N, C-alpha and C positions, 0 to 999 in steps of 0.2 A: 685220148679220144681219136678214133679212126672212123672216117666216113668214106664209104665206097660210092662210085658213080651211080649205082642203082638205088641208093638211099639207105643201105644197110649201115647201121651205126654200132660201133663197139666201144664200150667204156671199160677199159681194163688194160692189161699188159699184153704184149706180143713177144713170144719166145721163138726164135728160129722161124719167123714168118708165119706162126700159128698163134691163135688166141690161147692165152694161158692165164692161170690164176683166177681169183674171184673177179667177176665182172658181169656186165649187163649187155645183152645184144638186142638191138631193136631192128625188126624187119620192116621193109617198106609197107607190108600189108597190115602193120600194127601189132603183130605178135612181139611180146617182150619175154626174153629168157634171162633169168638171173641165177648165178651159181658158180660153181668151180669148173673151170675149163682146162682140159688136158689135151694137147695136140689138136686144138681147134674144135673139140667137142665137149659138151657138158656132161659131167659125171658127179655122182654123190647127191646130196640134198640140194634141191633148187626149186624155183618157181617158174611157171609159165603163165602169162596173162594175155588173153585174146582181146581184140578191140570190142567184141560184143559184150564184154563184162565177165566172161567165163574165166576160171583160173584153176591151176593145178599146183599143189605144193607136195613135194615128196621126193622119192628116189628117182634118179635119172641116170641112164647109162647110154653113152654115145648118142645123145640127143633124143632118147626115147624114154617114156615113162617105164620104170622098172623097179620093183620092190613096193613097199607100202607108200600109198599116197592118197591125197584127198582132192577130188575134182568137184568144183562148184560151178553150176550153170547159173546164168544171170537170173533165171526164174526162181532160184532158191533150192533147186534140186541138188542133192549132195551124194557122192559116192565116196565111201571110205573103205579102202581095202587094197588088195594086191594087184599089181600089174606085172605082166611078163611081155617083154618086147612090144610095148605100147598098147597092149590089149588087157582088158579087165580079166583077171584069172584068179581062181581060188576063192576063199571065203571073204565076204564083204557085206557092208551095209549100204543100202540104197534108199534114200529118203526123198520123196517128192514133196513139193511145197503144198500139195493138196491133201497130204496126210498119209498117202500110200507109203508103206515100208516093205522092203524085202531084205531079210537077213538070211543069207545062204550062199550057195556056191555059184561061181561064174566060170564059164569055159569059153575061150575064144571070143571074148567081149559080149557074151550073151548070158542071161540068167539061166542057171542049170539046176533044176530041182524044184522043190516046193518053197 
C-alpha cells in the first residue's frame, strides 16, 4: 500500500517506480480504479467507480474507456456498448430508468441515427 501526500492511495505492486500488476487506485476526489496496471496506467478489463454512485466496467487502455463496456449512472440509466478513446462510439444500447431506450449508433459520444 502506497499513500501520496495529496491523498492518492495505491493498493498493489510497484515495478521500477511505476504502478504495475493487478491493483486498486483511490483518488482524493473519491474515484476508484481497479484492474491491471502496466507502466503506471490501467489496461485491459477493469472498473471505475465515482463517488456519486456511477460506475464503469469494461475495456480500458491507458486510463481511458476503450472497447466494450457498461456505464451505469446512479439514477439507473445504463449504456452498454463500445468506447473509443473515452467516448461512446459504434453500436450500443442506452436504457434510461424512465423506460426510454435507444438501440443504435453513437459517434463522438452522441447518439447518431434513429
